[in-house]
N, C-alpha and C positions, 0 to 999 in steps of 0.2 A: 593771564589769567592766570589763576591758582587751580594747582590739581587737588579734587577733592579725596576725602576716605570715605568710607560710611557716611560721619557724621560731622566729621571735623575737615578743616583746610591743614595744609601743613604750618600754617601758625598757631595752630590751636584754636581756632575760631569755631563756633560753632554753627552747623548748616542746617535750620530748619527742615524737616520733611512735607512734602507737599501734602501728604496727607491729614499731618497733626494740623498744618496751618488751616486746611479747608474744615476742618471736624473738629477741632479741640479748642473751646474758648478759653483755655489759660495760654493759648500760645499768643504773646503780645507781640503780634505782625499785621501786616495789611498785606493779602495777595494782589497784585499788581497784574500781573499775567498768567497765563497758560496756553501751553502750544504743544500739540502730538504732533508728532511726526514719526521720524526713524528713532524714537524715543521721546523722551519729554522734555519742554525746556519751560522753567517757571521762574518768576520773578516776585519778590516780595519785599516791602518796604521795612526797614530797621532803623529806627531813628530818622537822620539825614540822608541814608544812602538806600538804595536797590540794591541787592542780593539778587545776582544772576546765578542760576544753578541750570546747567545742561548734564543732562543723565541719557546721551546717545546711545545707541547700540554699539557704536564702534567705539573703543577707547579712547580714540583721539576727542570725540565730542563729548567729554564728560570731566567738566572743569567748573570753575567759581568763578566768578569775578563780583566787584562791586563799583556803583559809578555813584554819583551823585542823585539822591531823590528828585532835586528841582534843578531845572536847568533854564537861565534867562538870556543864552543866546546861543544859537550854533549856525554853521555855516552849510552849504549847499553841499552833496557827498557824503556828508556823516552818515554813518549807519549805530543806529540805535536800537539796543535789544530791548529797550521798554519805552514807555511814552513818559516823560518825565510828569510828576503830580502836580506839578503847579500849571500844565499846561490844558486849555478847556478845547475839547472837540466843539468845531463848529458845523462841519459839514464830512459826510461819507460819501463816496464816489464810487459807482459799479464803471469799469471800462470796459473795455472789448475782450472777450475771451476771459481768461483767470485775471484780469489785471483788476486792481484793487486800490483805493486810495485814500486819504483821510486830509483834511484841513485843521490844523488846530492853531489855537491863538495864544501866543505865550502875553500874557495880562500886561505885565508893563515892560516896555513902553507900547503894548499893543500891535506885536508885529503876526503877522501870519504865515505859517509854515506848511506846504504839501509836503504829504511824505506819502511814499509806498507803503501800503499793507500787504504782508507776507499772508500768503495763500497757498497750500498744496507744496510750499518748498521743504526740502529737506531742514533738519533741524540747522547746519551749518550755514544756511541760507537766510534764519527765521529773522532776520533784523528788519527793522524801519528805514527806507531810505529817503535821506532828506532831497527834496526834487529843487524847491524853490525855498525862498526866504524874504518875504514882502509885506505886501499888501491883497487882501482877497480884491478878486474882481467880478463884477457881473456883468456881462457884454451882450449885446443883440449878437444873436446867431442863428437867425431864419431869413426868409428873402422873399421878395415880392415877384409874383407872377407875371410879369409883364406882357407875357407873349398872351397870357388868357386876356388879357385886357384889349391886346391888339386884335385878336380871334373876334373879339365882342365889337370890337369897333367897326371892322368887315361885315361883320354880319348884321349891324344897326344900317351901316352904308348899303347893302345890297338889299334891304328890305324897303319897298317902296313907302310902306306905312310907316318907316322908323323904329318899329316896334313900341309906337306912342311914347317915346323918347323925345321930351322937349328939345329945342334948339339949343337952348344955355347949356343944358346938361352934356349935350354932343360936344358943344365946344369946350366945357371946362375937362370932360374924359380926353379929349384930343391934347387939350393944354397939359395935362397929366404925363399923358406919355411921352409928348415930346421933352419934359421937364424931368424925364424918370429918375437920372442920374441924379439930380441936385435932391428929387424928392427924398430917393432911396437915404441919401445922406442925413435929411432931417428926420426921417421917420426912425433911422438910427440912433440919431443924436437923443433923440425922443423918450425910445425906449431906453438907451443908456441910463438917462436923468434919473428914471424912476424906477428901474431894475432893481436895483438894491435894496431898497425899502420894500418893495414887491416882496422880494423874495422872505427876507426875514421878517416883516413884520405880520405877514400875511402865516408864515411857519411859527412864529412866536404865541401868536394869536391862536392857534387851531391846536398844538400842542408842544410838551415841551422835548427836550434831548436835541441830539444834534439833527441837520436836515440831510435827506437820503435820498440821492440821485443818481440816475443811470445815464453812463456814458458822458457826463459831463453836462448836460443838458436838463434845463427845467422850464416849465412854465407857470410862471407865479403869480397870474393875474387871477384874481378872485372872479372878477367881472371879465365883459371884455376888455381889451384895450381901449377901444373907442377912438376913432379917428375924424370924425364929422369937425371937430373943433382944428386939428390938425390941417385937413384939407380946407376949410376955411382958411385959416391961415395962410395956407400955402398957395391959394388961386386967386386969394384976393376977392372970394364971394361971399354973400347972406348965407347964414345957418341954415335957410330953406335949400338952397342950392346945394348948399354943403351935403344937407341930408337926401336930398337926391341922387347926387354924384355917389355917396355912401351906399345906397340902393342898389344902384346900375353896378357898382363894382360887385356887388352879392349876386347878382342875377345873372353873374357870367356860371358854367356848369361847376367851377370850384372856384374857393377864394382866389382874389388878385392880392389883398394885401390882407396877412393873416392877423384875425381879429384876437388871437392867444400868440403873439410873437416868442419864439424858444429866447432863451440868454444861457449861455455859458459862465457855468460858477468855475474859477481857477484863481489862481496866487502869480501875483507878477513880482518877478524880483524886483526889489528896490534899490535904487543909489544912494539913498540918501539915509542908509540908516543909521544909528546913533552913532557916535565917535567912540572909536576903541570896540566897535563890536566885535568884529573879527578875531581882535586880542584874547577879549572875555570869551568868546565861543572855545577857542583852543585852549585857555587855560582850563575851563569847565571840564573840558573831553579830557584833561590829565597832561597836558603839553607842559614842559619846563620853559623857561625865559627862552633859553639858547634854540629850543626846538621851533618856539613858536616864530620868533625873528626869522629862521632861516628858511622855516615853510612858508611864511607869507611872500618873504621877497621872491624866493624861487619859484614856488607851486602856485601859490594863490593869486598872487600878482602879476607871475611872470615875467618880474623886471629886468632879471640876470640868470645866465646860467650859473651851475654850480660852481664852477671854477671862476666865474668873474667875481661870483658874490665873495667867495673861499679869498680870492686876491683882496679885495675891497676890505674885509675885516680883519686880515693879516690869519686867515685859518687855511688848515688844509683841506682841500678838497674832499677829502675821505671824511672828515669832520661835521662837512656841512652835510654831506652824503648819509652819515649816521644820524643826526639829527631830524633830517626830513623822513626817514625812515622810519625813525621811531615816532615821528608825528603822526605819519600815514596808520600807525599801525593804532595807536589811540583813536583815531577817527573813525577807521574802519574796525571797531570792535565791541 
């Protein structure tokens, strides 16, 4: 990082003032980020670079740095002072407490990135942390209340009038309870098959911009999920009996099978990232060839210790350690 004066860095590069960027039409740059805490951090795009300017109250938090404006690869653990301009925000997530997250897509080759979003952090910690790199997932995150079905069956069996429930419906409900583990798997599989499209087709149809969810969960179904056909196929019954079974499941004091099952939106690490992904990510982060090689072998892949790797490539352990430390500074700056 380069220490600034009021308007210039040590190498004479002019640093644009935040007020000018925001309010003067003749300033030829784009404000990318503004963050206020114990001072102000702002980022603007100038050509192919993001210029990061930290104006903290503490002298140690007054610096300027430049990073590529676009990134085509990152690795988990990277700390970014700005989100690259070529990334598309897809989801914002409010976690528990003050935790905030976002999912971005790198357009080519369509890789999803989960990052933490700084909120109420000090300036020195106001970076986005890359948590996972891979593919966005939308998966079943609800549960079927089998205890309620058991209670309902017990009430039916203890009532001499059988609650006016036909024998074939009672038998089907009993079969469903006996095979509850298998049905749970079938239900989850069915939800997972349709959840991704339900989330994003419904959202894109209703509004533009990223999807916003609380604590990773969303209910994406525009109408009830609908289980009659699923019950019909699973139990091997006709549509009329499936409808009556569904009605009985709804006659409990509370639902047994969720009509609007919740799903979890997340990013799953991909093991099949494009060839050379890690090398490209470290190169874009500013690492040299030697730093990339040493960091990947020792830290990222954990194949050897520093001493073992130094012996293998005929270098000193201190040289390998220096390269790894330098790579870490690039990744976490």
